[in-house]
N, C-alpha and C positions, 0 to 999 in steps of 0.2 A: 195476019191473024193475031200476032202478039200485041199490036197496038189496040186492036178491037177488044181483045181480052182484058187489057189493062183498063180501057175505058169503061167496060162493063163492071169490072171489079170496083172501080172508083165510084160507080153509081149505086153500089149496094145500099147505102143509107136511104136512098129514095125509092127502092123497090118495095112495093107494098108488102107488109108483113104476111098477109094471107098467101101471096104468091110464093114467098120464101118458104112458108109452111108447107105448101103443096109440093114444092120441089123436094124439100127435106125428107118427106115421108119415105122416099125411096132409099135414102142413105142413112136414116136414123130409125131405130126400132120403135121409138115412141117416147112418151114422157115417163112411163112407169116401169117398175121392175117386172111387173106381170107381162107387159108387152115385150120386154127384152127376153124374158124366159120363153115366151111363145115363139119369138124369132129364132132363138137358139135351138129350140126343139125342132122347128121346121128345117133348119140347116143340118142338124144331126140326121134327120130322116133322109136328107138329100146326100148324105155321105160326107158332110163337112164337119170339122170341129170349129170351135169359136173362141173368141176372147171378148169379154164384156168390158166396155169402156164407159164409165160413168162421166157424163158431161159436166164441165165446171172446172175451172182452173184457179188462178190466183185467189187464195183465201185472204180475207181482210182481218181475221181475228182467230184466236186459238179455238173459239167456239165453232167457227166455220170448219176448221181443220178436224176437230173432234167429230163433227157431224159427218164429214166426208168419210172418216174412218169407220164410223158406225154404219154408214150406208154401204160401204164395201163389205163389211162383215155380213150384212143382210144379203148382199149379192151372192157371196160364197155359200151362205146357208141355203139360199134358194137353189143354187146349182146342185147342192147335195140332195136337197129334198126331192128334186125332180130328176135326179140321176142323169144330168146333162154333161156332155163332153165339152167342157169349156174352162178356160182360165180367166184371169182378169188382167187389165192393164191399168196402171196408175200414173198420174203426173205428180211430180214432187211439189210443184207450186200449189197443187190442190191439197197437199198434206202439210202446208205451212212453211215451205222453203223460203218464201219472201219475208216471213216473219222471223224465223230462227232456224239455223241449221240443226241445232240440237232437237228442237221440237219436231222438225220434219224427219230426222233420223229415227227418233223414238216412234213416231207414227208409222213409218215405213216398216220398221222392225215388227211392230204389232201386227200389221197386215200380213207380212211374210210368214210370221210364226203361226198366225191364225189359219192362213191358207195351207200351210204345211201340215197341220194336224188333220186336214181334210184332203190331203194329197192333191192340192191345187197349185198351179204355177202362177207366179206374178211377174208380168213383164213391165218394167219401168220405162215409160215412154221418154224419148229424148225431146227436149224443148229447145228454145233458141239458145244461141251461143253463150250468154252469160252463165248458163246453168250446166254446160257440158261437163266440165271437170268434176264438179261436186256430185253430179248425177252418177258418173262412172265410178267415182270413189265410193259412194254409198252402195252401189250395186255390188262392187267387188268385195267390199267388207262383209255384206250380208250373205253373199254367195259362199264365202269361206265358212260361214257359221251355219247356214241353213241349206243352201243348195237349190231351193225351188224359186230362184229369182234370176232374171236375165236382163240384158241391156238392149238398147236400140242404137244403131250406128247409121248416120246419114252420109250417103256417098258423096254429096257435094261439098262436104267439109274437107279442107286441105289437111287437117290433122288426123283424118279417119284411119289412114293406113297404120300410123303408130298406135292408135287406140285399138284397132283390130288385132294387132300383134300382141298387145298386152292382154286383151280379153281372151284370146285363143290360148295363150300361155297359161292363163289362170283357169282355163276350162269353163269359162262363162258362156252360156248360150247367148247368141246374138240374133236380133232381128235386123236385117239389112234393108234399108229403104233409100230412096233418092234424097229425100229432105224437102221440106216445104217452106221454111221460114225465109224471109227476105234478108239474107246476110250480106255484108260488104265483101267485095271481091278479094280483099286482102286475106280473108279467112275461108272463103268459099269459092268453088269453081262456079262460073256463071254460064259457060257454054254448054249447051245441051249434049253434044257429042262427047265432050270431056267428062261430064258427069256419068254418062253411060259407060265410058271406058274405065273410069275409076270404080264404078259399081262392079264391073267384071273383075277387075284386079282384086278388090276387097273380097268378093265372093270366092274367088279361087283360093285366097289366103285362108278364109274361114273353112271352106270345104276340105282343104288340105290340112287344116290345123286340128282336126279331130273333134271340134265342138259341134253342138246341135245348132243348126242354122235355120232361121226363118227367112225365106226368100220372098220379100215383100215388094211386089211390083205388079203393075197391070200392063207393062210394056212387053209385048210379045217378043221383041228382039232380045230383051234380057232373059225372058223365060226360056227362049231357045238356047241361049248361051249357058243358062243354068243347067238345062238338060244335057247339053254337051259336056259340061264339066262333071256332072254326076256320072255320066257314062265313062268318060276318060279316067276319072279318079276312082271309079268303082265305089262310089259312096253308097253305103247301104241305106235302105228306105227309113230306117229308124234314126237317122242322123240329120234329116232335113224335112222341111215342109214348105209348101208355097203358102203365101198369105195375101189376101185381098180385102178390100173394104166392102162393106155391105152395099149392094146395089150397083157395083161397078163391074162391067164386063162379065156378066154372068155366063155368057157363052164360053169364054176362055176358062172360067172356073169349072164348068161342067166337063170341058175337054180334059183338063188336068185330073179331075176326080175320076173320070171314066178310064183314064190311062193308068189308074192305080196309085196316084200320088196323094199323099196326105195334104189337105188344103184347109187352112184356117181362115175364117172370116171375122173381121173386126166388127163388133156390134156396139155402136154407141147408143146410149139412151139417156134421157133426163130432161128436166125442165129448161135447161139452158140451150135448147136446140137452136134458137135464133142467134144467140151469140156465137155458137159453134159454127153455124152455117155462114154467117157474115164474116167471121174471122178467117175461115178457110178460103173464102173468095179473095179477101184482101191479101192474105199471105201467099196465095198461089193463084195468080191471075189466069194461069192456063186452064184451071177448072172452070173459069167463067164461060168459056166457049161451050162447054157441055151444059152448063146451067142455062145459058141463053137458048140453046137448042131445045131444052126442056120447056122453057118459058114459051118460046114461039110455037112449039108443038101443042102446048096446052091451050094457047090462044086460038090456034087454028082449029083445034077440036071443038072449042066452045062456039066458034063462028059457024062451023058446019052443022052443029046441033041446032 
């Protein structure tokens, strides 16, 4: 299946845009903030909290970065106006990191400070390896000053155990995920089972380290081990949450919510839906199998009608 997944991922540029659009509707709230707000409201009614992710990364100018900053402020204001249980996630490349570290640092601080005045949390997403160190540096610096900001650690990175220990010691909230970027073997584990085992190790360090942990996975094997660790370490429910992506394994999501666990759903929205969908497929060919299933299912339904 791996070879087929990669073949499908490499064919993304020739998949008709309307087909990608149809598939993406399950995983993306829509183009507009209003659609994102409606999605978060629905999730809240189902017992979930949320994090809004504004699509769009590498900015090409200071004006782009300033626009992204204003858009996030609008998101936070909308969450307040509608009294929704949600935070936001930001990518540093979207705030100007590729242009200037100083520009990005200033924009991130403005968002964190703005969110803090409204009692909202900011999760700084982890991007590919060239940005790992500076991302963690900025998060730790702003955490010392504001508190309402957290990091993301990718379990497939070989450096992650050291990073987890540093973050736990500093009391920084961590979202732990497997990782999606195509990194070289010298810096990232490539074997599926090894990544799983490292995830378990990192999760145990975090849960035992006293920080708030976002357990971000759709892998029920890892969910089971998370529940085992929570039980064995007697971790209180106010020190962890499970996290899932919009539209992915909603049955497992309901199982966790019904069992009384806090569950956060990541809600992406924005006009860059095509770029986001295409990039996700290219970066993580394993997703291609699910996409192919959706495509074939849609085609079959059309034929039957």
